N, C-alpha and C positions, 0 to 999 in steps of 0.2 A: 504494500500500500504506500502510495506516494505521501511525503510529508505534507501536512496541511499548511495553508497560508498563515503567517504569523499575524495575529490581529491585535494583541496587546490588551489593554484594560479599557473597557467601555461601559456604556450604560444603555438601558432601554429607553429609546426616544418615545416620549408621549407628548401630545399637544399641550397638556397642562404645564409641562416644564420645559417646553421647547427653548424659550429664551435662556433659561438657566443652563440647559445642556450646552448651548453654544458658548457659554462663558466658562465652562468647567476647564480648569487647567490640565494640560497633559492628556486630553481625551484622544484615544486612538481610533475608536469606532463606536457605532451605535447599532442597535437592533430595533426593528420596527415591526409591529404586528401587521402581517401581510394583508389581512382582510380590511385593515383600517386606512389603506392608502389606495389612490387611483393612479395608475402609471402615467396617464396623460395629464394629471394635475397634481404633481408632487408638491407637498408643503414647501413654502419658501425656506423654512428653516433647514429642511433636509437638503435642499439645493445649495444653500450656503455652506453647510457642513461638507458636502461632497466637493465643492469648489476648493475647500481647504485641504482636501486629500483625506478626509475622514471617511472610512469605509462604512457602508450601510448594508446590513444583512436582514432580509425579510424572514420573519418567524411566523409560520402558519399555525392556526389553531383549529381549523375546521375540516381537514381531510379525513380524519378518523381512520388512519391506516390499520388500526387494530380491529376494525369492525369486520363483520362477516361478509359485507358487500365489497365488490371491487371498487377501486378509487374512481371518483367522478372525473371523467375527462375534462369537463369544463373547469372544475376546481384546480386540476393539475395545470391546465393551460394558463389559468389566472395567476397561479403561483409562479410559474415560469416567466410570465410576462413581467411580473414585478421584479424578479431577479435581473432580467435584461435591462429594464428601465433604470434600476439602481446601480448597475454595473457590479453586482454582488459576486463574491467569490464562491458562495454556496447558499443554499436555502435550508431551513430547518423546520421540523415538525415534531410530533409527539408519538410515543408508543402508547396509544390509547384508542378507545372507541368513543364516539360522541353521539351516535344515533343508531337506530335500528330501522331497517327497511322491510324486513319480513319477520314474522307474519304481520299482515296489515292490522291496524294502521301504523304508519311510520311514526316513530317517536324521536324527539330531539332532547338530549340531556342538557344542552347549554353549558356543558362542563366536560372536562377530560376525565374519563373513567378508566380504571385499570382493566387490562385484558387478563384472562386466566393464563397462568404459566403452564399450559398443557401442550402436548404435541400438536393437537388439532389447531389450537390458536396460533402456535408458532408457524405451522405450515401456511395458514391463511395470511399471517402478517408478512412472512417472507415473500409470498407471491405478490401481495399488494405493494411491498417495497420495490420489487423488481419492476412492476408496472410503472410506479412513480419514477424510478430512476431512468427508465427508458423514455419517459415523457419530458423530463426536466432538462434544461440546458446547462445546468451546473450541478456539482455534487450535492447530495442530500445527507443531512445529519439528523438523527432522531434523538429526542430527549426522553429520559426516564421521568415518570410523573410521580407526584405525591399522591398518596391514596389513604383513605380513611378505612376502607373495608378490604378484606381478603377473600379470595375465592376459595371455596372448599375443594378438596381433591386436586390441588396443584401438584405437578409432576417435576418441577424444576425450581431451583432458587433463582433470584433475580440475576445474580452474576452469571449463572449458566445460561439463562434465557437470553441475556444480552450477548454473551459470547457466541452462542450458536447463531443468533441473528446476524452478527457481523461476519462470521465464518461463511454463512450460506449466501449472503447478499453483497458483502463488501461495503455496506453502508457505514457512514461515520457515526460517531456517538457525540451527543451533546449531554454532558453529565451535569445535572443540577444537584449541587451538594446540599442545598436546602431541602430538596426532595428526599435525598438520602437520610437526612436527619428526621424529616417528617415520618418516613417509613420505619425508622428506628423506634420512634415513640408509638406510632399507631399500629405497627404490624410486627414489632419485635425483630426487625432485620438489622444486622450489623453493617454499617457503612464500610468498615474496613474489609469485610468479607466480599462485598460487592467490588470494591476497588482492586482487591487481590485477584478477582476472577476475570475481570473484563480485560480485553486487549487494549491497553492504553495507547498503543500506536494508532488506533482508530479514533482517538479523541480529536474532535473538531474545536470545541471550546467548552467553557464551564459557565453555569449560571449560579449566582449567589443572590439570596433574597431573605427577607425577614418574615416573621410570624410570631405566634405566641402559643403557650400551652394552657389549657383549661380542662380541669376534670380528667386528666390523663390523656387528653387528645391534643395533638399539635395541629394548629390551624395555619396553613401555608397562605398567608394573606397577601403578601407582596405589598403590604400597607404599613409595615413596621420596620424599624431599624434592624439591620443584620445583627443577630445576637452572637455572643462568643461561641456558643456550641456549633453554630454553622461555620464560623471562621475556623474552628478546630477541624471540621471535616475537610474544609479547603486545605488546611495545612497537611492533613493526612494525604490528600491527593498530591500536593506539591512535593512531598517527600518521595513520591513514586515517579513523578513525571513533571516536566516543565510545560504547563498547558499552553497551547498556541494562543489562547485568548480567554479572558475572564470578563464576565458581564454582570453588572449590578441591575437587578430587576426591581422596579417600583411601579405599581399600577394604581395606587390610590393613597389618600391622606398624605399628599406630597409635602415633605418638610422644606424648610428654608434651604436656599442654595448652598449655604455653608455646611449644612448637615450632609447633603449629598456628596459634596467634595470630601468631607471627612470620612464618609463610608468608603469612597474610592481609595482614599489614602490608607485606610485600614486594610483593604484588599491588597494594595501594593505592598504593604508591610508584610503580609503573609507570603506573598509571592517572592519577595526578596530574601533568599536564604541567608544573606549576610546581615540583614537588618534585624531589628528587634520587633517583637510582637506589638501591635497597637495598644495604646493605653486603654484602661477599662472604660473610659468615657466614650471611646469609639466603638467598644465592643458590646455594650449592653444598652438595652432600651431605657430611656429615661423620661421623655416628655409625653409619650403616647400611652393612653390606656387601651386595654383590649376591647375592641368592638364586639358586637354579637357576631357569631360565625355566620357568618352570613351566606364611510368610509371610501379635444385631444391635441396635448402638445407633443412635440417630437421627443423621443427618448433622450434622457440626459446622458452625455458622453461619460464614460467611465474614467476614473483616475488612472494612474499608470497601470499598464497591463500587469496582471498577476500570473506568474508562470503556471501555478497549479490551479487556476480557476476553472479549467476545463474538466469535464468528468474524468474520473480515474481510468487509465488505460489498462489497469490490472484486470485480467479476465476474471469474471465471477462465475462460479460453477452454475451450470444450468440445472433445472429441476423440472420434473413432470408437473403439469397443472394440478392444483389441489382438487381432489375429488369433491364433487358437489355435496356428497354426504358429510364431509368434514365442515364445509361452510354452513351447511344446514344445522349441524350440531352446535357450532359456535354461535350461529345466529339465534337459535332458540334459547340458548343459555343467556346470551346478552339481552335478548328481548324480555325474558322473565325478570332479570335483575332490574333493567331500566323501568319496566312497568311498575315494579314494586316501589321504585324510588320516586316516580313522577305521577303515577296514576292510582296509587293506593291499592294495588292488587296484592295478593298474599306474597310474603317473603319466601323466595325459593329455599328449599331444604339446604341446611348446612351453613347459611350465612348468620352472622351475629345480628340478631333482630334490633338490639339497642343501637348498634352502629348504623344499621340501615335507617333507623328513625332519625339519627343525627344527620346522616348524609342527606336524607330527604328534606329535612328542614333547611339545611344549608343550601341545597339546590334551589328551593323555592325562594329563599331570601336573596340569593344571587340573581335569580330571574327577575324578581321584583326590582332590584337595584339597577340592573341593566336596562329594563324597560323604562324606568324613570329617567335614565340617561338618554336613551334614543327618543323618548317622547316626554321632554321635561315639562310640557304644558299640563300633563295629566294630574300631577299632585296639586297644582294650583286650582284646576277645575274642581277637584274632589275635596277641597278644603284643607289641604296641607299634607305633609309627608306622612303623618300618622294615619290619617283617614285613608289616604291612597294605599299605604302598605296593608292595612287591614282588609280593604276591599280587594286588593290584588291577591293576597294570600288565600282569601276565601274563594276567589275565582279559580286560582291555580290548583286548589286541593284535588280536584278530580278532572282537571282539564289540562292534560300534558301538552307541551309545546310540540307542534308538528311542522313548524317552519322556523324562520329566523325570528329575531327579537322584534323587528319592525312589524312583522305579521302578527306577532303575539300582542303587541300594543293595540293594533286594530281590532283583534279578536276580543281583547279585554274590554275595549270601549263599546263594541257591539253588544257584548254580554251585558254590560250595565244598561245600555239603552233598551234592550229587550225586557229588562226587569223594571223599566220606568225609573231608573236611577241616573243621576243623583235625584234626591227628593225635591230639591229646589228647582222649579221650572226654568229659571234663568240659567242655572248651571247645566241643566239638561240640554237646553238650547245650545249653549257653548260647546258641550261635548258632542252634540249632533253635528254642529258645524265643523268641529275639529275632525271628526270621523269621516264626514262626507268629503271634505277637502282632500283627505289622504287616500280614502278608499276609492274615490272616483265614481261612486254610485249613490243612489238615493237610499236613505234609511228605509227599512222594511215598514210596511203599513202596520197599524196597531193590531189588526187581526192576526197578521203573520207573527208579530212579536208575542202575542198571547199564546199562539200555538207552540212557538219555540220554547217559551217559558215553561209550558206544561210538560213538553218533552224533557226539558232539562230537569224539572223536579222529579219526574218519574225515573229518570236515569240515576 
């Protein structure tokens, strides 16, 4: 396997901190959520960073390569288009499933869920990865995810699963050390054992992020300072290999610019074997309390050519197509789990029921939060954040998401209108106008709304 491009120390670019990111000293590169940018209309901040020679890597969150279905060609094409527009040396995604397509109806998790470490699931994942690699114009790296729940009847450790994935596909690895720590707390897995087992020559880069522990569960929030326990896992990795790149992830509750710079310095301190560990003030959370667990111009020219930006020339062993029976088995298992998490169906045998309840509440809270971000008018129409959240969680309890978050916002608004909510006629008119403007259709007549309401109550 060819050596990976050297990236250095970077940060996740987010619109909320775009100005601060541009001012951070010594920044080598940034990572951007692929689904949040349009290749023909790149944010001005990203354009300025690229003009300075700062590399930009697109990080996908919606492919679901661990799902039982084969990758969506349109999603693959979109991810590749972003890589070309950004002049990226690689693209990254996750070892996770995010939706089920069979049996009907299709369900969306709105979150990265773990795949079972079984031979069937590995076979499906490997074939999906090969499909993605063939479609993408640059190398692909896959990230290990944080998980709250464990699958019953697993046949491999995390380290063995990742090692066989690399051996069979030649894919790169994006190792998230915060996720290794999360899985230590939540699933009893030793980060050192994973690092000892995986082929570190396949390492593309590393993620570092914050979180917090409550009631024996680690919540990987990306909204808290990086704690010392996560930096300790980064130090364990550094003792084994000099990573090509390390990136600080922050997705919410953004701190002042100085704190971001301090966290990057703490990371540099761990990576420098001759330097000293960062002070405790840089290693431990201080000012944040724990919250409830809760996207056409010409392509931008790339910076200086990167010798290893082309896909690896190393031959990857071929394999026979995965039998449909294996995909069916994986699909049924994933559908049963996701349905229990988002639709209130019985918990499949062997899962920790308490953890399923915690994960289900977390998914619903995340869904409510994202819908409020993509449709910020809704909390105002409904009387504030508290009233909005109560109404949305009641709606979501037995109505799983079957499309994206924008579709979910429209479905939520229609659900309220069918039930003659909000109670205030003026607010209801505002909600009707909001829904009609975005849905492009007229609201259902009252008799239709009554009929739908009756059906909903019966269900």
